[in-house]
RODO-2510 file (C-alpha; in nm, 4 decimals, decimal comma):
residues 543
     n   res          X          Y          Z
     1     m     0,0030    -0,0010    -0,0004
     2     p     0,1526     0,3491    -0,0554
     3     f     0,1036     0,4924     0,2748
     4     p     0,3126     0,6591     0,5060
     5     d     0,5671     0,4574     0,7273
     6     y     0,4193     0,6585     1,0304
     7     e     0,1273     0,6366     1,2416
     8     p    -0,1415     0,8434     0,9987
     9     t    -0,2545     1,1015     1,2751
    10     t    -0,2403     1,4657     1,2492
    11     p     0,0100     1,5389     1,5214
    12     v     0,2403     1,2899     1,3879
    13     f     0,1934     1,3878     1,0275
    14     l     0,2751     1,7390     1,1396
    15     q     0,5728     1,6514     1,3441
    16     r     0,7244     1,4506     1,0278
    17     v     0,6592     1,7218     0,7701
    18     c     0,8157     1,9912     1,0135
    19     e     1,1203     1,7953     1,0580
    20     r     1,2028     1,7752     0,6994
    21     f     1,0669     2,1164     0,5645
    22     a     1,0926     2,3735     0,8903
    23     d     1,2195     2,6701     0,7259
    24     s     1,0216     2,6401     0,4098
    25     d     0,7080     2,8297     0,3398
    26     l     0,4025     2,6511     0,4045
    27     l     0,1636     2,9081     0,2702
    28     v     0,1652     3,2541     0,1375
    29     y    -0,1128     3,4898     0,1603
    30     e    -0,1899     3,8523     0,0856
    31     g     0,1932     3,9580     0,1536
    32     s     0,2108     3,7201     0,4857
    33     r     0,3519     3,3708     0,4812
    34     i     0,3846     3,1400     0,7357
    35     s     0,6671     2,8307     0,7627
    36     y     0,6182     2,4931     0,8272
    37     a     0,7935     2,5509     1,1816
    38     e     0,5719     2,8793     1,2496
    39     a     0,2602     2,6697     1,1765
    40     a     0,3863     2,3777     1,4040
    41     r     0,4620     2,6378     1,6930
    42     r     0,1760     2,8727     1,6496
    43     s    -0,0520     2,5804     1,6400
    44     g     0,0852     2,4243     1,9417
    45     e     0,0285     2,7370     2,1704
    46     l    -0,3388     2,8179     2,0144
    47     a    -0,3670     2,4142     2,0876
    48     r    -0,2860     2,4649     2,4743
    49     g    -0,4951     2,7588     2,4640
    50     l    -0,7895     2,5409     2,3399
    51     l    -0,7297     2,2592     2,5887
    52     a    -0,7150     2,5232     2,8440
    53     r    -1,0585     2,6319     2,7609
    54     g    -1,2128     2,2873     2,7709
    55     v    -1,2006     2,1843     2,4270
    56     v    -1,1008     1,8014     2,4355
    57     k    -1,1088     1,4959     2,1909
    58     g    -1,4298     1,4765     1,9911
    59     t    -1,4995     1,8523     2,0701
    60     r    -1,6884     1,9617     1,7634
    61     v    -1,5098     2,2921     1,6374
    62     g    -1,6426     2,5176     1,3637
    63     l    -1,3788     2,7129     1,1739
    64     l    -1,4977     3,0120     0,9410
    65     m    -1,1951     3,1529     0,7968
    66     p    -1,0310     3,2239     0,4653
    67     n    -0,7252     3,0295     0,3203
    68     n    -0,4965     3,2277     0,5311
    69     p    -0,2164     3,1556     0,7954
    70     d    -0,4787     3,1820     1,0569
    71     f    -0,6673     2,8790     0,9053
    72     v    -0,3956     2,6836     0,9059
    73     v    -0,2832     2,7458     1,2664
    74     a    -0,6418     2,6599     1,3723
    75     w    -0,6928     2,3723     1,1644
    76     f    -0,3931     2,2081     1,3204
    77     a    -0,4468     2,3421     1,6813
    78     c    -0,8042     2,1579     1,6867
    79     a    -0,6893     1,8566     1,5018
    80     r    -0,3551     1,7718     1,6955
    81     i    -0,5290     1,7370     2,0038
    82     g    -0,8181     1,5448     1,8565
    83     a    -1,0957     1,7858     1,8277
    84     i    -1,3322     1,7422     1,5202
    85     v    -1,3045     2,0430     1,3235
    86     i    -1,5688     2,1544     1,0469
    87     p    -1,4530     2,4029     0,8033
    88     i    -1,7402     2,6144     0,6803
    89     n    -1,8043     2,7653     0,3477
    90     t    -1,6887     3,1433     0,3783
    91     f    -1,9412     3,2015     0,0846
    92     y    -2,2568     3,1288     0,3083
    93     k    -2,5466     3,3643     0,3802
    94     p    -2,7215     3,3731     0,6997
    95     r    -2,9493     3,0816     0,5981
    96     e    -2,6595     2,8532     0,5104
    97     l    -2,4543     2,9384     0,8124
    98     g    -2,7198     2,8734     1,0291
    99     f    -2,8008     2,5690     0,8965
   100     v    -2,4315     2,4194     0,9157
   101     l    -2,3904     2,5299     1,2672
   102     q    -2,6864     2,3693     1,3927
   103     h    -2,6554     2,0307     1,2200
   104     a    -2,3024     1,9934     1,3056
   105     d    -2,3549     2,0554     1,6524
   106     i    -2,0985     2,2990     1,6935
   107     e    -1,9553     2,3538     2,0145
   108     l    -1,7044     2,6019     1,9816
   109     l    -1,6592     2,8235     1,6713
   110     l    -1,3576     3,0354     1,5719
   111     t    -1,4222     3,2888     1,2855
   112     a    -1,2428     3,5699     1,1274
   113     d    -1,4505     3,9222     1,1499
   114     r    -1,4834     3,9292     0,7642
   115     l    -1,3884     3,8906     0,4139
   116     l    -1,4103     4,1189     0,1455
   117     n    -1,7764     4,2255     0,1731
   118     n    -1,8708     3,9339     0,4101
   119     d    -1,9406     4,0432     0,7592
   120     y    -1,9512     3,7124     0,9413
   121     l    -2,0299     3,8963     1,2803
   122     e    -2,3310     4,0358     1,1434
   123     r    -2,4276     3,6976     0,9844
   124     l    -2,4023     3,5296     1,3193
   125     e    -2,6515     3,7608     1,4555
   126     t    -2,8915     3,7286     1,1881
   127     c    -2,8810     3,3517     1,2047
   128     l    -2,8383     3,2904     1,5913
   129     p    -3,1553     3,5044     1,7480
   130     g    -3,0737     3,6376     2,0990
   131     l    -2,6612     3,6403     1,9964
   132     a    -2,6489     4,0235     2,0036
   133     e    -2,7837     4,0387     2,3592
   134     h    -2,5143     3,7981     2,5237
   135     d    -2,2522     3,9161     2,7047
   136     a    -1,9668     3,6530     2,6995
   137     a    -1,8102     3,7905     3,0473
   138     a    -2,1374     3,6696     3,2159
   139     g    -2,0650     3,2992     3,1003
   140     c    -2,1279     3,0593     2,8286
   141     l    -2,3513     3,1089     2,5235
   142     y    -2,6965     2,9316     2,4986
   143     t    -2,9006     2,9849     2,1971
   144     p    -3,1817     2,7317     2,1116
   145     t    -3,1117     2,7224     1,7538
   146     c    -2,7525     2,5755     1,8102
   147     p    -2,8027     2,4415     2,1523
   148     f    -2,4670     2,2884     2,1994
   149     l    -2,2538     2,6288     2,0851
   150     r    -2,0906     2,7818     2,3914
   151     e    -1,8317     3,0114     2,2798
   152     i    -1,7328     3,2073     1,9721
   153     h    -1,3679     3,3385     1,9489
   154     v    -1,3013     3,5998     1,6901
   155     w    -0,9698     3,6599     1,4766
   156     g    -1,0013     4,0510     1,3860
   157     d    -1,2065     4,3478     1,5108
   158     a    -1,5084     4,2456     1,7111
   159     g    -1,6661     4,6087     1,6560
   160     g    -1,7621     4,6242     2,0233
   161     r    -1,9664     4,3130     2,0190
   162     g    -1,9708     4,1763     2,3689
   163     w    -2,1072     3,8037     2,2798
   164     c    -1,7500     3,7015     2,1326
   165     h    -1,3935     3,6644     2,2613
   166     d    -1,0992     3,8082     2,1325
   167     r    -0,8527     3,5584     2,0162
   168     r    -0,6181     3,6842     2,2733
   169     v    -0,8427     3,4958     2,5125
   170     l    -0,7046     3,1734     2,4069
   171     s    -0,3575     3,3108     2,3633
   172     d    -0,3892     3,4061     2,7463
   173     a    -0,5143     3,0755     2,8487
   174     a    -0,2251     2,8754     2,6759
   175     a     0,0191     2,9558     2,9937
   176     g    -0,2098     2,7167     3,2030
   177     v    -0,0943     2,4259     2,9876
   178     d     0,2397     2,3081     2,8993
   179     a     0,4143     2,1392     2,6320
   180     d     0,4192     1,7931     2,8232
   181     f     0,0175     1,7984     2,8644
   182     l    -0,0289     1,8810     2,4916
   183     a     0,1988     1,5924     2,4248
   184     a    -0,0293     1,3844     2,6254
   185     a    -0,3178     1,4727     2,4697
   186     e    -0,1756     1,4189     2,1014
   187     r    -0,0703     1,0740     2,1896
   188     c    -0,4442     0,9978     2,2573
   189     v    -0,5318     1,0986     1,8634
   190     l    -0,5649     0,7902     1,6950
   191     p    -0,6195     0,7075     1,3112
   192     a    -0,9469     0,5798     1,3225
   193     d    -1,0916     0,9423     1,5359
   194     a    -1,2969     1,1578     1,3241
   195     l    -1,0790     1,4357     1,2279
   196     t    -1,3385     1,6483     1,0461
   197     i    -1,7077     1,6701     0,8898
   198     v    -1,6946     1,8197     0,5502
   199     y    -2,0028     1,9879     0,4181
   200     s    -2,1185     2,0062     0,0492
   201     s    -2,4482     2,0476    -0,1196
   202     g    -2,6107     1,6931    -0,1321
   203     s    -2,8931     1,5861    -0,3983
   204     t    -3,1400     1,7884    -0,1734
   205     a    -3,1609     2,1302    -0,0361
   206     d    -2,9643     2,0778     0,2658
   207     p    -2,5991     2,0234     0,2623
   208     k    -2,4768     1,6826     0,4027
   209     g    -2,1469     1,6522     0,6113
   210     a    -1,9054     1,3867     0,5365
   211     v    -1,7248     1,2639     0,8474
   212     h    -1,3402     1,1477     0,7795
   213     s    -1,0932     1,0163     0,9855
   214     h    -0,7366     1,1141     1,1067
   215     g    -0,6156     0,7929     0,8805
   216     a    -0,8216     0,8791     0,5793
   217     v    -0,7123     1,2092     0,5217
   218     i    -0,3370     1,1617     0,6053
   219     r    -0,3201     0,8221     0,3898
   220     h    -0,4986     0,9569     0,0826
   221     a    -0,3186     1,2568     0,0318
   222     f     0,0022     1,0623     0,0719
   223     n    -0,1727     0,8155    -0,1789
   224     l    -0,2529     1,0965    -0,4507
   225     n     0,0624     1,2499    -0,4766
   226     h     0,2267     0,8994    -0,6165
   227     w     0,0173     1,0341    -0,9290
   228     r     0,1053     1,3991    -0,9202
   229     d     0,4184     1,5812    -1,0339
   230     l     0,4600     1,7617    -0,6933
   231     v     0,8037     1,7759    -0,5574
   232     e     0,9714     1,9602    -0,2571
   233     g     1,0463     2,3104    -0,2964
   234     d     0,7289     2,3503    -0,5726
   235     r     0,5419     2,6578    -0,5211
   236     m     0,1780     2,5846    -0,5967
   237     f    -0,0725     2,8499    -0,6906
   238     s    -0,4445     2,7664    -0,6293
   239     p    -0,7813     2,8652    -0,5522
   240     m    -0,9225     2,5757    -0,3996
   241     p    -1,0698     2,6824    -0,0570
   242     f    -0,9970     2,4660     0,2505
   243     f    -1,3382     2,4263     0,3280
   244     w    -1,3802     2,1995     0,0469
   245     v    -1,2006     1,8542     0,0203
   246     g    -1,0534     1,9674    -0,3115
   247     g    -0,8409     2,2290    -0,0793
   248     l    -0,8322     2,0699     0,2197
   249     v    -0,7089     1,7145     0,1083
   250     f    -0,5738     1,7539    -0,2398
   251     t    -0,3988     2,0773    -0,1977
   252     l    -0,3209     2,1648     0,1442
   253     h    -0,2353     1,7866     0,2582
   254     c    -0,0852     1,6634    -0,0678
   255     a     0,1461     1,9864    -0,0519
   256     m     0,2962     1,9466     0,2909
   257     h     0,3575     1,5619     0,2096
   258     a     0,5564     1,6954    -0,0644
   259     g     0,7041     1,9594     0,1283
   260     a     0,5516     2,2520    -0,1281
   261     s     0,4621     2,5806    -0,0632
   262     l     0,1211     2,7043    -0,1343
   263     i     0,0327     3,0551    -0,2761
   264     y    -0,3146     3,2256    -0,2128
   265     e    -0,5031     3,5393    -0,2382
   266     e    -0,8277     3,7043    -0,0871
   267     v    -0,9740     3,7072    -0,4104
   268     f    -0,9129     3,6049    -0,7985
   269     e    -0,8805     3,9029    -1,0485
   270     p    -0,6859     3,8209    -1,3634
   271     g    -0,4305     4,1091    -1,3424
   272     a    -0,3280     4,0783    -0,9851
   273     t    -0,3178     3,6897    -0,9911
   274     l    -0,0723     3,7245    -1,2915
   275     k     0,1332     3,9475    -1,0862
   276     l     0,1154     3,7063    -0,7809
   277     i     0,2042     3,4241    -0,9827
   278     e     0,5271     3,5860    -1,1131
   279     r     0,6290     3,7767    -0,7962
   280     e     0,6031     3,4290    -0,6078
   281     r     0,7712     3,2263    -0,8615
   282     a     0,4964     2,9792    -0,8791
   283     t     0,6377     2,6207    -1,0371
   284     v     0,2455     2,4691    -1,0474
   285     v    -0,0807     2,6389    -1,1058
   286     a    -0,3509     2,4308    -0,9955
   287     g    -0,7460     2,5547    -1,0717
   288     w    -1,0438     2,5620    -1,3070
   289     p    -1,0234     2,6086    -1,6589
   290     h    -1,1958     2,9439    -1,6778
   291     y    -0,9138     3,0967    -1,4640
   292     g    -0,6828     3,0195    -1,7303
   293     t    -0,8943     3,1594    -1,9925
   294     a    -0,9353     3,5193    -1,7980
   295     m    -0,5658     3,5312    -1,7205
   296     t    -0,4615     3,4467    -2,0881
   297     e    -0,7098     3,7289    -2,2042
   298     h    -0,5820     3,9889    -1,9616
   299     p    -0,4108     4,2842    -2,1623
   300     d    -0,1183     4,1904    -1,9165
   301     f    -0,0648     3,8519    -1,9826
   302     g     0,2252     3,9099    -2,2316
   303     e     0,3753     4,1345    -2,0135
   304     r     0,4318     3,8896    -1,7043
   305     d     0,7319     3,6477    -1,6620
   306     l     0,5532     3,3142    -1,5999
   307     s     0,8703     3,1147    -1,6843
   308     s     0,8835     2,9641    -1,3534
   309     i     0,5571     2,7575    -1,4103
   310     r     0,6379     2,4041    -1,5132
   311     a     0,3661     2,1942    -1,4030
   312     g    -0,0515     2,1764    -1,3131
   313     n    -0,3743     2,1827    -1,4771
   314     i    -0,4420     2,5113    -1,5748
   315     y    -0,3161     2,4318    -1,9346
   316     a    -0,3296     2,7651    -2,0773
   317     l    -0,0310     2,8855    -1,8242
   318     l     0,1616     2,5799    -1,9037
   319     p     0,4944     2,6144    -2,1381
   320     g     0,4732     2,4830    -2,4500
   321     r     0,6810     2,1491    -2,4017
   322     t     0,4614     2,0690    -2,1060
   323     a     0,0924     2,1847    -2,2326
   324     p    -0,1355     1,9058    -2,3810
   325     v    -0,1639     1,8373    -2,7396
   326     d    -0,5609     1,8158    -2,6666
   327     p    -0,6625     1,8955    -2,3074
   328     e    -0,8933     1,5911    -2,3765
   329     l    -0,6358     1,3591    -2,4051
   330     r    -0,5336     1,4580    -2,0333
   331     s    -0,6531     1,2489    -1,7736
   332     n    -0,9102     1,4303    -1,5249
   333     s    -0,9739     1,2409    -1,2082
   334     l    -1,3183     1,2018    -1,0447
   335     g    -1,3887     1,2485    -0,6897
   336     m    -1,6272     1,4017    -0,4053
   337     t    -1,6369     1,5125    -0,0589
   338     e    -1,7492     1,1724     0,0466
   339     t    -1,4350     0,9927    -0,1102
   340     c    -1,1720     1,2266     0,0578
   341     g    -1,1287     1,3809    -0,2896
   342     p    -1,0148     1,1848    -0,6069
   343     h    -1,1405     0,8137    -0,6004
   344     t    -0,9715     0,7572    -0,9660
   345     i    -0,6853     0,9171    -1,1056
   346     d    -0,4203     0,8950    -1,3526
   347     r    -0,0831     1,0770    -1,4912
   348     m    -0,2095     1,4251    -1,5726
   349     d     0,1428     1,5432    -1,7296
   350     v     0,1191     1,3095    -2,0290
   351     d    -0,0872     1,2550    -2,3054
   352     l    -0,3147     0,9697    -2,3634
   353     p    -0,3874     0,7192    -2,6362
   354     e    -0,6768     0,8231    -2,8316
   355     h    -0,8894     0,5090    -2,7052
   356     l    -0,8728     0,6992    -2,3418
   357     r    -0,9832     1,0321    -2,4687
   358     g    -1,1896     1,1958    -2,1863
   359     s    -1,1083     0,9153    -1,9150
   360     y    -1,0925     0,9919    -1,5649
   361     g    -0,8191     0,7617    -1,4780
   362     r    -0,8442     0,4349    -1,2574
   363     p    -0,8874     0,3731    -0,8831
   364     l    -0,6234     0,4425    -0,6786
   365     e    -0,4597     0,1649    -0,4669
   366     g    -0,6662     0,0332    -0,1920
   367     v    -1,0004     0,1815    -0,3521
   368     e    -1,2512    -0,0597    -0,5441
   369     l    -1,5165     0,0428    -0,7931
   370     k    -1,8111    -0,1321    -0,9386
   371     i    -2,0582     0,0147    -1,1686
   372     v    -2,4321    -0,1233    -1,1081
   373     d    -2,7880    -0,0599    -1,2740
   374     p    -2,9469     0,1994    -1,0652
   375     e    -3,2421     0,0139    -1,0809
   376     t    -3,1576    -0,3318    -0,9732
   377     g    -2,8243    -0,2707    -0,7857
   378     e    -2,6838    -0,5504    -0,9941
   379     t    -2,3103    -0,4881    -1,1378
   380     v    -2,3129    -0,4232    -1,4846
   381     a    -2,0310    -0,5352    -1,7464
   382     p    -1,7575    -0,3014    -1,8852
   383     g    -1,8927    -0,0442    -2,1411
   384     t    -2,2174    -0,0222    -1,9718
   385     l    -2,3527     0,3182    -1,8202
   386     g    -2,4940     0,2783    -1,4713
   387     e    -2,4305     0,4108    -1,1238
   388     i    -2,0457     0,4871    -0,9985
   389     c    -2,0011     0,2864    -0,6555
   390     i    -1,7002     0,3363    -0,4408
   391     r    -1,5475     0,1374    -0,1012
   392     g    -1,2057     0,1806     0,0174
   393     y    -1,0072     0,3447     0,2955
   394     n    -1,0739     0,6890     0,1662
   395     v    -1,4343     0,6657     0,1868
   396     m    -1,6021     0,8867     0,4746
   397     q    -1,6983     0,6983     0,8287
   398     g    -2,0450     0,8006     0,7178
   399     l    -2,2845     1,1012     0,6778
   400     y    -2,2919     1,3102     0,9824
   401     k    -2,6722     1,1947     1,1436
   402     v    -2,7342     0,9806     0,8726
   403     e    -2,7405     0,5813     0,9569
   404     r    -2,4940     0,3633     0,8442
   405     e    -2,7206     0,1323     0,6568
   406     d    -2,8571     0,4353     0,4738
   407     t    -2,5499     0,5302     0,3683
   408     f    -2,3474     0,2389     0,2245
   409     d    -2,4969    -0,0927     0,0551
   410     a    -2,4806    -0,4671     0,2054
   411     d    -2,1144    -0,4916     0,0943
   412     g    -1,9869    -0,1288     0,1843
   413     f    -2,0140     0,0509    -0,1309
   414     y    -2,1128     0,3924    -0,1512
   415     h    -2,3443     0,4391    -0,4541
   416     s    -2,2255     0,8254    -0,5584
   417     g    -2,5234     0,9240    -0,7941
   418     d    -2,2623     0,9669    -1,0634
   419     g    -2,3198     0,7977    -1,3922
   420     g    -2,0293     0,6285    -1,5984
   421     y    -1,8760     0,3170    -1,7021
   422     l    -1,5588     0,1176    -1,6734
   423     n    -1,3806    -0,0039    -1,9642
   424     e    -1,2055    -0,3365    -2,0161
   425     e    -0,8681    -0,1778    -1,9011
   426     g    -1,0470    -0,0847    -1,5921
   427     y    -1,0507     0,3061    -1,6514
   428     l    -1,3175     0,5141    -1,5709
   429     f    -1,5514     0,7545    -1,8253
   430     f    -1,7755     0,9578    -1,6113
   431     k    -2,0718     1,0706    -1,7953
   432     a    -2,3292     1,3040    -1,5564
   433     r    -2,4926     1,2898    -1,2689
   434     l    -2,7764     1,0346    -1,2375
   435     g    -2,9826     1,3313    -1,0718
   436     d    -2,9714     1,7077    -1,1177
   437     m    -2,7038     1,8088    -0,9340
   438     i    -2,4994     2,1227    -1,1025
   439     k    -2,1313     2,1359    -1,0974
   440     t    -2,0158     2,4664    -1,1736
   441     g    -1,6810     2,5946    -1,1558
   442     g    -1,5870     2,3127    -0,9338
   443     a    -1,8572     2,3574    -0,6800
   444     n    -2,1887     2,1437    -0,6290
   445     v    -2,5168     2,3282    -0,6493
   446     a    -2,8317     2,1373    -0,5516
   447     p    -3,1172     2,2982    -0,7521
   448     r    -3,3678     2,2431    -0,4918
   449     e    -3,1874     2,4788    -0,2615
   450     v    -3,1902     2,7745    -0,5000
   451     e    -3,5553     2,6860    -0,6158
   452     i    -3,6788     2,7357    -0,2538
   453     v    -3,5184     3,0844    -0,2394
   454     l    -3,6647     3,1799    -0,6014
   455     d    -4,0258     3,0573    -0,4795
   456     e    -4,0142     3,2835    -0,1934
   457     q    -4,0095     3,6070    -0,4091
   458     p    -4,3645     3,7806    -0,4223
   459     e    -4,3837     3,7543    -0,8036
   460     v    -4,2600     3,3966    -0,8394
   461     h    -4,4953     3,1038    -0,9065
   462     s    -4,2763     2,8307    -0,9580
   463     s    -3,8972     2,8231    -1,0634
   464     h    -3,7220     2,5270    -1,1829
   465     v    -3,3486     2,5016    -1,1902
   466     v    -3,0775     2,3191    -1,4269
   467     g    -2,7469     2,3494    -1,5545
   468     l    -2,6777     2,4437    -1,8850
   469     p    -2,3663     2,3289    -2,0559
   470     h    -2,0505     2,5999    -2,0191
   471     a    -1,7500     2,5710    -2,1790
   472     d    -1,5059     2,7165    -1,9189
   473     r    -1,7319     2,6461    -1,5836
   474     g    -1,8855     2,2811    -1,7225
   475     q    -2,2183     2,4053    -1,6281
   476     e    -2,3802     2,7263    -1,5292
   477     v    -2,6880     2,7802    -1,3104
   478     a    -3,0216     2,8673    -1,4962
   479     a    -3,3756     2,9067    -1,3879
   480     a    -3,6817     2,8675    -1,5519
   481     v    -3,9367     3,1124    -1,4114
   482     v    -4,2942     3,1079    -1,4060
   483     l    -4,4495     3,4323    -1,2829
   484     r    -4,7788     3,5313    -1,0997
   485     d    -5,0449     3,6565    -1,3123
   486     g    -5,0193     4,0376    -1,3345
   487     q    -4,6752     4,0227    -1,1761
   488     a    -4,3576     4,1431    -1,3557
   489     v    -3,9504     4,1016    -1,2489
   490     t    -3,6617     4,1154    -1,4213
   491     g    -3,3598     3,8726    -1,4201
   492     d    -3,1154     4,1246    -1,2667
   493     e    -3,3773     4,2033    -0,9899
   494     l    -3,4118     3,8178    -0,9105
   495     r    -3,0509     3,7952    -0,9223
   496     a    -2,9822     4,0934    -0,6699
   497     r    -3,2419     3,9564    -0,4132
   498     l    -3,0721     3,6027    -0,4457
   499     k    -2,7211     3,7201    -0,3741
   500     e    -2,8267     3,8112    -0,0290
   501     e    -2,9581     3,4924     0,0470
   502     l    -2,7382     3,2175    -0,1421
   503     s    -2,3580     3,2011    -0,1959
   504     a    -2,2692     3,3400    -0,5359
   505     y    -2,1947     3,0710    -0,7097
   506     k    -2,5326     2,9278    -0,6247
   507     v    -2,7211     3,2363    -0,7621
   508     p    -2,8626     3,1589    -1,1267
   509     t    -2,6688     3,3670    -1,4070
   510     r    -2,9521     3,2895    -1,6564
   511     y    -3,2959     3,3326    -1,6111
   512     f    -3,6021     3,2503    -1,8542
   513     f    -3,9227     3,3534    -1,8384
   514     c    -4,2010     3,0744    -1,9175
   515     r    -4,5364     2,9928    -1,9201
   516     k    -4,6424     2,7232    -1,7177
   517     e    -4,7591     2,5123    -2,0109
   518     d    -4,3698     2,5552    -2,1306
   519     i    -4,2930     2,3564    -1,8212
   520     p    -4,2617     1,9509    -1,8963
   521     f    -4,3871     1,7143    -1,6526
   522     t    -4,3571     1,3483    -1,6325
   523     d    -4,6445     1,0646    -1,6231
   524     s    -4,5496     1,0552    -1,2318
   525     g    -4,5985     1,4652    -1,2223
   526     k    -4,2558     1,5423    -1,1684
   527     v    -4,0722     1,8344    -1,3691
   528     d    -3,8747     1,6334    -1,6358
   529     k    -3,5623     1,8381    -1,6193
   530     r    -3,3990     1,6621    -1,9055
   531     r    -3,6554     1,8250    -2,1210
   532     l    -3,6702     2,1204    -1,9638
   533     l    -3,2846     2,1324    -2,0324
   534     d    -3,3366     2,0737    -2,3997
   535     f    -3,6162     2,3674    -2,4126
   536     l    -3,4100     2,6362    -2,2227
   537     t    -3,1215     2,5433    -2,4562
   538     a    -3,3115     2,5822    -2,7602
   539     q    -3,4302     2,9311    -2,6484
   540     g    -3,0872     3,0836    -2,6042
   541     t    -3,1285     3,4177    -2,4651
   542     r    -3,0397     3,5845    -2,1540
   543     a    -3,2992     3,7658    -1,9507
***
């Protein structure tokens, strides 16, 4: 098995990578940077403060921070003492934030004060009724909507709010716990212990939380690196957020196994990103195709020295000697939150033979795939389209608050809801979601979640959300809207309202105003999304 030769727990992992790469940059963010050794030192201090405040193995800690050094320090501080860390989507609006805080049973929240125009303290006051009246100095927090939440600690300006603690409370508390006590706590952390609950949109309106162990995260990142061109000293630019498994496992933990540095920015802007890549001498560029398109079309593109780049999957930025002849002849990989990232992979730095065009690689060692008939559950022959099912060390322990028998089949396979087939050689060809999940720019969008907010608008009789094909983003979110009699509203007006309720990537970019009779239904009375998609594609105009 291509696994590390040490016990795969976060405290041991952090110790090992720091022994090898102590003085190297671990993360660069908006001019600040943190080395491997500094991440270990600062996370140790914070871990002692957490222990002093009563955080123990199994405590559920929410982490609402961007991809900066504070996130790295807080993540490892919690993880190395066995707390279960729940990274929270920084795009969440109050409705979404409140759901995850409650569903994850978060006991302690560590949060930035804001990111760009996102005021997280204001959002917390909106989604937690009564929070604004609480005084943290008077004792623990008690709020009926999140009955287990006891403390909130803020990195940044609390703006005079008395319901939260300044981060210095934890720093001051650290003096009461010495290094020996911290080491004793770390020794109690085991590979089988839950490390994190990662939330992503499911096939229903509410996000679902995948529980992953220390062993799964550490082993899988190590295993994935056998297929990646990532070496010690690499400097990788990536926009992948740490609150998604792609950023947490495939980026952060993979980079640390290799001894690479990560380069992040607060927000993507093509010109500024080109300057950042040039200034930091990035050697690997990892992200979504539309990033490459935006940068190559920027007027500064030809003026930037990008000669340091040697590898990555933003093919538009790769030098000629390593760029693919045809992107469809470079292997993709397929993964999901529930499988700790990719479950199939292949070399991404070489061109494939023609018969593997558009393939997604083969299962990693230790991972099994089967393709089943979604109706009967029977395994189908190679080349036959069916549902992709996964079993292996990388698969989640379970979905939080969902019973195991409702998550896995009798043989322990997770039914992904993805449709595809395996060829005779065992290569996977992914075709589409069996359901109607939308994948846009690397993010999953559950149509029903968007429809709920659209249907709340006073002018809207009903709405139906689908994913239209998009050259760069894979799909774009589109809405077929039926208005109430006598009502009028524009797409721009709906877009502005939805931006107040939903993360930006969930807000439809296209609005089609339809008659009731334009919406196709199945014999069972459900909207026929396939026929609706065909109808909208034929319309071709944006509202």
